[in-house]
C-alpha angles and dihedrals in degrees: 000000000000117000120261108267118246111272113253090219128035130181111241136171089268098043143276105341131197103199094184090056097032095228140109129226115225093336119202092209128048114277138170097253123021121186105201127208096194145336103263111124097247090057102034112052131171127251107052120125099228131018127200116198140164111268096241089058097047097101092049092050092049090048092050096044099041125210128327099050129120109231132175122192125206129198115244110272096012108131122222130185119242110179107303093344137084114221131190134172122228133185116277099184093225104111136331109310096006114153146189115223114228115196123189128188131160093343095312123114129199123183123199106196101191107197117336145169134197101208117101115263124185092209100062145026116276121257113273114216111226127192114226146151095243125024122195106204134181117239103193094135099023098146126099092241091068107086118144124228119225110290093229090057092051093048091048087053090053090052092049091048091050092049093046091051090051091054088054092050093250133132116233117229111193116191115211134161105271097232117054105347097060092049092046091053091049091050095046092049090062087083090063108034147351094218114134119253126210116233137195114246093251089056096041096059091054093044088057090054091051091050091053087055090057099258112152114224139155116284111270135207129195114257095230134194092250103127092193092067115103111226097176109136093013128124114229121191117204138162116260090249090069092063113112095010127122088255089076095060095076091070095065119208108008149159122231132218134178129209112210144115087244088071088074086084113062093209090062091055092049093048092050093050101231123149093222134016124209117199101223118137136177090208133078117268125224097277092044092050091052094045092048096047091049094044091060089063086219117168089211132033123194115198127209135187097057104264094097108118099090095041092045090053093047094049093047089053088054091054096258116127106234136172141155121271115208112233139154094238117128138201107270089196 
């Protein structure tokens, strides 16, 4: 029996390392060469010497990293040699510029998906299924309870909630992750209205970057500190970290909502203290995780993000070798 070939990717103290290509994928410690799947903070960290990103996500990466960093952007699907490997980036459908990393060496192919979703999203390129020998998949929502409703239905519900709050003389504060989710909501609402939306400063800067990339969204206004402004009837989009802070007081009497896959479970909404939960996620749900892992035709699936037990068991029952891969990635929702 021939020996097991050397893995193309190994988990190390600094991150997922490809020794044959001498690079890391989304490292959690500074390295020489970092290939980045997307610009969320648990995947894009400061301190590395050289960053490789997909071209649609270049402006987000530069914004998040600040000045003084060496960054190279690659078109989706354009292969590049790294050591003995050939590497290309492919759409992941998670946020603007998100990418899967395809690594090829001596006829073997590994794909590291980063975070991904399979629902359509007007703010980013759709996920591209890739066949491979080994697939590294996220498992953020890898439980059968997590099944996403149609996006159009969720966005229509947001619009109805906003209108109902206006009739009651309330402002509507919708909490969304500042990068990706907020812009997706603003883009999806275009189908229902052209009314301006107020945004928190952390959201507004990223909305501006999306606009420069040609993403169509509702008009936005800065939610300022002017106490004299009347926000009754307005929709305000803010990051979850703003909840419960003095910043909220300027909006007077209000209702709160939260956009997240976690809102699929009512207990999560109650514990977080929001008036209304909207099930809108930028990650794959349980059926999409299964469909994606099987579509890759991978003989082995490695699961990240810590919710891997149920999916590991299911894939093994389907004849696919699956196990958890320890990483430092978090749940951006």
